[in-house]
C-alpha positions in Angstrom: 0.0 0.0 0.0 2.8 2.4 0.8 4.3 1.7 -2.6 1.2 2.9 -4.4 0.9 6.0 -2.3 4.5 6.8 -3.0 3.7 6.5 -6.7 1.0 9.1 -6.3 3.4 11.5 -4.5 5.9 11.2 -7.3 3.2 11.8 -9.9 2.3 15.0 -8.1 5.8 16.3 -8.3 6.0 15.6 -12.0 2.7 17.3 -13.0 2.7 20.2 -10.6 3.2 22.7 -13.4 0.6 21.1 -15.9 -2.8 22.8 -16.7 -5.6 22.2 -14.2 -7.8 20.1 -16.5 -4.9 17.8 -17.6 -3.9 17.6 -14.0 -7.3 16.4 -12.9 -7.4 13.7 -15.7 -4.0 12.4 -14.8 -4.9 12.2 -11.1 -8.1 10.2 -12.0 -6.1 7.7 -14.0 -3.6 7.3 -11.2 -6.3 6.6 -8.6 -7.9 4.1 -10.9 -4.6 2.3 -11.4 -4.0 2.2 -7.6 -7.5 0.9 -6.9 -7.1 -1.8 -9.5 -3.8 -2.9 -8.0 -5.3 -3.1 -4.5 -8.2 -5.1 -5.7 -5.9 -7.5 -7.5 -3.8 -7.9 -4.3 -6.9 -8.6 -2.2 -8.0 -11.1 -4.8 -4.7 -13.0 -4.6 -4.8 -13.0 -0.8 -8.3 -14.3 -0.8 -7.3 -17.3 -2.9 -4.2 -18.1 -0.9 -4.9 -21.3 1.1 -3.5 -21.5 4.6 -2.9 -25.2 5.4 -3.2 -26.0 9.1 -2.9 -29.3 11.0 -4.1 -30.9 14.2 -2.4 -33.8 16.0 -4.5 -36.6 17.3 -3.7 -39.9 19.1 -5.3 -43.2 18.6 -4.9 -46.8 19.9 -4.1 -49.0 17.0 -3.6 -52.8 17.0 -0.2 -54.0 16.0 -0.7 -57.5 14.5 1.9 -60.2 15.3 4.7 -60.9 12.8 4.5 -64.6 13.6 0.9 -65.4 14.6 0.2 -68.6 16.5 -3.2 -69.0 14.8 -6.8 -69.0 16.0 -6.3 -72.3 17.9 -4.0 -70.6 20.5 -5.8 -70.8 23.8 -3.6 -68.4 25.8 -0.2 -68.3 27.5 1.5 -69.4 30.7 4.6 -67.4 31.7 6.8 -67.7 34.8 9.7 -65.7 36.1 12.7 -66.7 38.2 15.1 -64.4 40.0 17.8 -64.9 42.7 16.0 -62.3 44.9 13.8 -63.2 47.9 10.1 -62.9 47.3 9.6 -60.5 50.2 11.4 -59.4 53.4 9.3 -61.7 55.7 12.0 -64.4 55.5 14.7 -62.0 56.2 13.0 -60.8 59.4 12.1 -64.4 60.4 15.7 -65.5 59.9 16.9 -62.6 62.0 14.5 -63.6 64.8 15.4 -67.2 64.5 19.1 -66.4 64.9 18.3 -64.3 68.0 16.3 -67.1 69.5 19.1 -69.6 68.9 21.6 -67.1 70.5 19.4 -66.8 73.6 19.0 -70.6 73.9 22.7 -71.0 73.6 23.5 -68.1 76.1 23.9 -70.4 79.1 26.6 -72.4 77.2 28.3 -69.1 76.4 28.4 -68.2 80.1 29.7 -71.7 81.0 32.4 -71.3 78.4 33.4 -67.9 79.7 33.7 -69.3 83.3 35.7 -72.2 82.2 38.1 -70.0 80.3 38.5 -67.7 83.3 39.3 -70.7 85.6 41.9 -71.9 83.1 43.4 -68.4 83.0 43.6 -68.3 86.8 45.1 -71.7 87.0 47.9 -70.6 84.7 48.3 -67.2 86.1 50.9 -68.0 88.9 52.8 -70.1 86.5 53.0 -67.2 84.0 54.1 -64.8 86.9 56.9 -67.2 87.9 58.1 -67.5 84.3 58.2 -63.7 84.0 60.2 -63.4 87.3 62.7 -66.0 86.2 63.2 -64.4 82.8 63.8 -61.0 84.5 66.3 -62.5 86.9 68.3 -64.0 84.0 68.2 -60.7 82.1 69.5 -58.8 85.1 72.4 -61.2 85.6 73.4 -60.6 82.0 73.0 -56.8 82.5 75.2 -56.8 85.5 78.0 -58.4 83.6 78.2 -55.3 81.3 80.7 -52.5 81.8 79.6 -49.0 82.8 80.3 -47.7 79.3 78.2 -50.6 77.8 75.4 -49.9 80.2 75.4 -46.2 79.3 75.1 -47.1 75.7 72.2 -49.4 76.3 70.1 -47.3 78.7 67.0 -48.0 76.6 67.4 -51.7 77.0 67.5 -52.0 80.8 65.6 -55.2 81.8 62.2 -54.5 83.4 59.9 -56.7 85.3 56.5 -56.8 83.6 54.0 -59.1 85.3 50.8 -60.3 83.6 47.5 -58.9 84.9 45.5 -61.2 87.1 42.5 -62.5 85.1 39.2 -60.8 86.0 35.9 -62.6 85.2 33.6 -60.6 82.9 30.2 -62.1 82.2 29.2 -62.0 78.5 26.3 -59.6 77.5 23.1 -61.4 76.7 22.1 -61.4 73.0 20.2 -58.3 71.8 17.7 -58.5 68.9 18.2 -55.9 66.2 15.7 -55.4 63.3 17.5 -56.1 60.0 18.1 -53.1 57.7 15.7 -53.7 54.9 16.2 -50.4 53.0 18.7 -51.9 50.6 17.1 -55.3 50.3 15.8 -56.1 46.8 12.8 -58.3 46.7 10.7 -59.6 43.8 7.6 -61.7 43.7 8.0 -64.0 40.6 4.2 -64.2 40.0 3.8 -60.4 40.2 6.6 -59.9 37.8 5.1 -62.4 35.3 1.7 -60.8 35.5 3.0 -57.3 35.2 5.5 -57.8 32.4 4.9 -61.0 30.5 1.2 -60.7 29.5 0.7 -61.6 25.8 -1.6 -59.0 24.3 -4.8 -60.4 22.8 -4.7 -63.5 24.9 -5.4 -64.5 28.5 -3.5 -66.8 30.9 -4.2 -70.5 30.3 -3.3 -73.8 31.9 -2.1 -77.0 30.2 0.3 -77.4 27.3 -2.0 -77.9 24.3 -2.3 -74.7 22.2 -0.8 -72.7 25.0 2.3 -70.5 24.6 4.6 -71.6 27.5 7.4 -69.4 28.5 9.9 -69.0 31.3 12.3 -66.2 32.0 15.3 -66.5 34.4 16.9 -63.2 35.4 20.5 -63.9 36.1 22.8 -62.2 38.6 23.7 -58.5 38.3 27.3 -57.9 37.5 28.9 -54.5 37.4 32.2 -52.7 37.4 33.0 -49.7 39.6 31.8 -46.4 38.1 34.7 -44.6 36.3 34.9 -40.8 36.5 35.9 -39.1 33.3 35.9 -35.7 31.8 35.6 -34.0 28.4 35.8 -30.5 27.1 32.6 -29.0 25.7 31.8 -25.7 23.9 29.0 -23.4 25.1 27.8 -20.0 24.2 28.3 -17.3 26.9 25.6 -14.7 26.7 27.4 -12.2 28.8 30.4 -12.0 26.5 28.6 -13.1 23.3 31.4 -15.6 22.6 31.8 -19.3 22.5 33.8 -20.7 25.4 34.9 -24.1 26.6 34.3 -25.9 29.8 35.3 -29.2 31.4 32.4 -31.6 32.1 32.8 -34.5 34.5 30.7 -37.6 34.1 30.7 -41.3 35.1 30.7 -44.4 33.0 29.3 -47.6 34.6 29.6 -51.0 32.9 27.2 -53.7 33.8 25.3 -56.7 32.5 22.3 -58.7 33.5 22.1 -62.1 31.7 18.5 -63.2 30.9 17.5 -66.6 29.8 14.3 -67.1 27.8 12.5 -70.4 26.9 9.4 -70.4 24.7 7.5 -73.3 23.4 4.2 -73.9 21.6 2.7 -77.3 21.1 6.0 -79.0 21.6 7.9 -76.7 19.2 10.8 -74.7 20.7 10.5 -71.0 19.7 13.4 -69.7 21.8 15.9 -71.3 24.1 18.8 -69.9 26.0 20.4 -66.5 26.4 18.1 -63.6 25.4 19.6 -61.2 22.9 22.8 -59.6 23.9 22.0 -59.6 27.6 25.2 -61.5 28.4 27.3 -58.6 27.2 28.5 -55.6 29.2 26.8 -52.3 28.5 27.9 -48.8 29.4 25.8 -46.1 31.0 26.8 -42.5 31.3 25.6 -40.3 34.2 26.4 -36.8 35.4 26.8 -38.1 39.0 28.0 -41.3 40.6 25.1 -43.7 40.1 23.3 -45.6 42.8 24.3 -49.2 42.1 21.2 -50.5 44.0 18.9 -48.5 41.9 20.7 -49.6 38.7 20.4 -53.2 39.9 16.7 -52.8 40.3 16.3 -51.1 37.0 18.0 -53.9 35.1 15.4 -56.4 36.3 12.4 -54.4 35.0 14.3 -53.3 31.8 15.1 -56.9 31.0 11.5 -58.1 31.4 10.2 -55.2 29.3 12.6 -56.2 26.5 11.5 -59.8 26.7 7.8 -58.7 26.7 8.4 -56.6 23.6 10.1 -59.5 21.9 7.2 -61.9 22.7 4.4 -59.4 21.8 6.0 -58.3 18.6 6.0 -61.9 17.4 2.9 -63.4 18.9 0.7 -60.7 20.5 -2.0 -58.3 19.2 -0.6 -55.2 20.8 -2.5 -52.0 21.4 -0.1 -49.2 20.4 -0.5 -45.5 20.9 0.0 -43.7 17.6 0.0 -40.0 16.9 -1.1 -38.8 13.5 -1.7 -35.4 11.8 -4.9 -34.3 10.1 -4.4 -31.4 7.6 -7.2 -28.8 6.9 -7.5 -25.4 5.3 -8.1 -22.3 7.4 -11.8 -21.7 6.7 -12.3 -18.1 5.6 -15.9 -16.9 5.0 -17.1 -20.5 4.8 -15.1 -21.4 1.6 -14.0 -24.7 3.2 -16.9 -25.7 5.3 -16.8 -29.3 4.0 -13.1 -29.7 4.8 -13.7 -28.2 8.2 -16.4 -30.8 8.9 -14.1 -33.5 7.6 -11.4 -32.5 10.0 -13.8 -32.6 12.9 -15.1 -36.0 11.9 -11.6 -37.4 11.4 -10.4 -36.2 14.8 -13.4 -37.7 16.6 -13.1 -41.0 14.5 -9.4 -41.5 15.1 -9.7 -40.8 18.9 -12.5 -43.5 19.0 -10.7 -46.0 16.8 -11.2 -49.7 17.9 -9.4 -52.7 16.3 -8.3 -50.6 13.4 -11.9 -50.6 12.0 -13.4 -47.7 10.1 -16.1 -46.1 12.2 -19.0 -43.8 11.2 -17.0 -40.5 11.8 -14.1 -41.7 9.7 -16.4 -42.8 6.9 -17.9 -39.3 6.9 -14.4 -37.7 6.8 -13.2 -40.0 4.0 -16.3 -39.4 1.8 -15.8 -35.6 2.1 -12.1 -35.8 1.3 -12.7 -38.0 -1.7 -15.4 -35.6 -3.0 -13.2 -32.5 -2.5 -10.3 -34.2 -4.1 -12.5 -35.0 -7.1 -12.9 -31.2 -7.6 -9.2 -30.5 -7.5 -7.4 -28.5 -10.2 -3.7 -29.2 -9.8 -2.7 -26.7 -12.5 -4.6 -23.7 -11.3 -3.0 -22.1 -8.2 -6.1 -19.9 -7.7 -8.5 -22.8 -7.7 -10.4 -23.4 -4.4 -9.0 -27.0 -4.3 -5.5 -26.5 -5.9 -2.5 -28.7 -5.7 -1.7 -27.5 -2.2 -5.1 -28.4 -0.8 -5.2 -31.6 -2.8 -1.9 -32.7 -1.3 -3.3 -32.0 2.3 -6.3 -34.1 1.5 -4.2 -37.0 0.2 -2.0 -37.0 3.3 -5.2 -37.4 5.4 -6.4 -40.3 3.2 -3.0 -42.0 3.4 -2.9 -41.7 7.2 -6.5 -42.9 7.8 -6.3 -45.7 5.2 -3.1 -47.2 6.7 -4.5 -46.8 10.2 -7.6 -48.7 9.3 -5.8 -51.5 7.4 -6.8 -50.3 3.9 -3.3 -50.8 2.6 -4.1 -50.7 -1.1 -5.9 -47.4 -0.7 -3.0 -46.0 1.3 -0.5 -47.0 -1.4 -2.7 -45.4 -4.1 -3.0 -42.1 -2.3 0.7 -42.1 -1.5 1.6 -42.7 -5.2 -0.6 -39.7 -6.1 1.4 -37.6 -3.7 4.7 -38.7 -5.2 3.6 -37.4 -8.6 3.3 -33.9 -7.1 5.9 -31.3 -6.5 7.4 -32.2 -3.1 9.4 -30.1 -0.6 11.8 -31.6 1.9 9.2 -32.3 4.5 7.0 -34.0 1.9 9.8 -36.3 0.9 10.5 -37.1 4.5 6.8 -38.0 5.1 6.8 -40.1 1.9 9.7 -42.1 3.2 8.2 -42.5 6.6 4.8 -43.6 5.4 6.3 -45.9 2.8 8.1 -47.8 5.7 4.9 -47.7 7.8 2.7 -49.1 5.0 5.2 -51.8 4.2 5.4 -52.8 7.9 1.5 -52.9 8.1 1.3 -54.9 4.9 3.8 -57.5 6.1 1.9 -58.0 9.4 -1.5 -58.1 7.8 -0.3 -60.6 5.2 1.2 -62.8 7.9 -2.3 -62.8 9.6 -4.2 -63.6 6.4 -5.9 -60.2 6.3 -4.7 -59.2 2.9 
């Protein structure tokens, strides 16, 4: 706008000496030109589509990569660790040791008295031995010359008699509660129930058509944390320069061997050491780590890793997945349908169950297909131009894959690939291609394609 007003000012300077009638005509033409330019600019702005997006989370089912089949009746999982199930035994053992000590206390007193009597009996004999040794030492001392004695003043024989034994009765045993703050306990059944559930199935008994598994959590092995340092660069706001500083940290090496056995109808699915759990791993921390906490964490981390392994292969796992729905900023009702589609999609995705298309998603898909059918990819000023069409296609790709409509997802993605793509588009194409291939592989393994 300031550009056009500046043009008018310049025109005024050029025509200030022209006749009045000609001046008026020129001013009229300049105003018409300015108004036309403003209207054109407003028209372009009106047709410029502002693509926006909303993120929404859904619970989708991840199908097993190696399904056990419809005959599978459930699972039976057990866990074994070297840790006590609870602290009850520790307290009970402490009390038992105290009771045994109390019961044996009379024997301790008798032993103390007997030892005192033996000491008394040998006391006089030990005193006599000391006196005799002293007498012999003095005889040898007296044989020395005065000069020799002066040189050996620090070695003059001295009579040192043993103390007469005094009887001290032993203290009776005192019970002390064991310190349980650092005791690690695990209930094997609780661990199995919490970490080894196979999604899509329930616990079952027997061996026929039952996935049977056992996990043994081995001993925790660790090395002493090693303190190290490195030099890092940082920006100093006060000086406006990049400076260096020494950062200290700790490296702790540890391992927790885990052994997994899985079988189904007599077939061994896994046997022996799980993954690379027998290898040492390194952990970096800013401060010296608590080895007890680390020991506890390795138990739960190991079981979580085993659980993911089992469920990836055999379970129907509910997975939280975030997706993005694109829509056009709705000015003056120009995109009411796409606005409605966005609302239907957000509601439908949030309510998704078993990857099945619901009523809200059906409404959204129908609107998107209809709007895409009106697209003019060559006309940038079209209501549904290439920019809007691409946003619609992204929505159709996301929802189609999420609801197991793999062929539709591939078709829509192929249409996107034929368009002009920016860096983000290319990244999304790569990501969705991998997601679609993964979904296709799992659905095929389960006979759903």
